[in-house]
C-alpha positions in Angstrom: -42.8 -28.9 -14.8 -41.4 -30.9 -17.7 -41.3 -27.7 -19.9 -39.3 -25.9 -17.2 -36.7 -28.7 -17.1 -36.4 -28.7 -20.8 -35.9 -24.9 -21.0 -33.3 -25.2 -18.2 -31.4 -27.9 -20.1 -31.6 -26.0 -23.4 -30.2 -22.9 -21.6 -27.3 -24.9 -20.2 -26.6 -26.5 -23.6 -26.7 -23.1 -25.3 -24.4 -21.6 -22.7 -21.9 -24.5 -23.2 -22.1 -24.0 -27.0 -21.3 -20.3 -26.6 -18.4 -20.8 -24.2 -16.8 -23.8 -26.0 -16.9 -24.5 -29.7 -16.2 -28.2 -30.4 -14.7 -29.2 -33.6 -16.0 -32.8 -34.3 -13.5 -33.6 -37.0 -10.4 -33.0 -34.9 -12.0 -33.5 -31.5 -10.6 -30.2 -30.3 -12.3 -27.8 -28.0 -11.9 -24.1 -29.0 -12.8 -21.7 -26.3 -14.4 -18.5 -27.3 -14.0 -15.3 -25.5 -17.2 -14.2 -23.8 -18.4 -10.8 -24.9 -19.3 -8.1 -22.3 -23.1 -7.5 -22.6 -22.8 -3.7 -22.7 -19.5 -3.0 -24.4 -19.4 -6.1 -26.7 -15.7 -6.4 -26.1 -14.2 -9.8 -25.1 -14.2 -10.4 -21.4 -10.9 -11.3 -19.9 -10.1 -14.7 -18.6 -11.0 -15.0 -14.8 -7.6 -16.5 -14.1 -5.9 -13.4 -15.7 -8.2 -11.2 -13.6 -7.2 -13.1 -10.4 -3.5 -12.8 -11.3 -3.8 -9.1 -12.0 -5.6 -8.6 -8.7 -3.0 -10.6 -6.8 -0.2 -8.5 -8.4 -2.0 -5.3 -7.5 -2.5 -6.5 -3.9 1.2 -7.4 -3.6 2.2 -4.0 -5.0 -0.1 -2.2 -2.5 1.2 -4.3 0.4 4.8 -3.4 -0.6 3.9 0.2 -0.7 2.3 0.0 2.8 5.4 -1.7 4.2 7.6 1.0 2.6 5.3 3.8 4.0 5.4 2.2 7.5 9.2 2.1 7.4 9.3 5.7 6.3 6.9 6.7 9.1 9.1 4.8 11.7 12.2 6.6 10.4 10.5 10.0 10.6 9.4 9.2 14.2 13.0 8.3 15.1 14.2 11.5 13.6 11.6 13.5 15.5 12.7 11.8 18.7 16.4 12.6 17.9 15.5 16.3 17.3 13.6 16.4 20.6 16.6 14.9 22.5 19.0 17.3 20.8 16.6 20.2 21.7 16.7 19.1 25.4 20.5 18.8 25.3 20.7 22.3 23.7 18.5 23.8 26.4 20.5 22.0 29.1 23.8 23.3 27.8 22.3 26.8 27.3 21.1 26.9 30.9 24.5 25.7 32.2 26.4 28.2 30.1 24.2 31.1 31.3 24.8 30.1 34.9 28.5 29.9 34.4 28.6 33.3 32.6 26.6 34.8 35.5 29.0 33.3 38.0 32.0 34.6 36.0 30.4 38.0 35.8 29.9 38.0 39.6 33.5 37.0 40.1 34.8 39.6 37.8 32.6 42.3 39.4 33.9 41.1 42.8 37.5 41.4 41.6 36.9 44.9 40.3 35.3 46.1 43.5 38.2 44.8 45.6 40.8 46.7 43.7 
């Protein structure tokens, strides 16, 4: 049991030594970049990652808002086209009936003479 605690404390101390390098003469703490275990490239700061993710989320939200507005505008345009189509068919029907009535009147005038 004592050996497990010692190994645990040694691992914690080793991790702290890897993460932070203490300069005793100046009493400064120098943070080292952690290396990715597979690529051996420095890992980015977690706060930078969070900021980047937050920015990406904000950009996506703005894009969603813009697409929703575009969709609403297209729906309004489709409604307008439908209304104009109904007005066109109404006017076409009324014009046809008026032309038929005028044709009947002109035929009636011709037959009378």
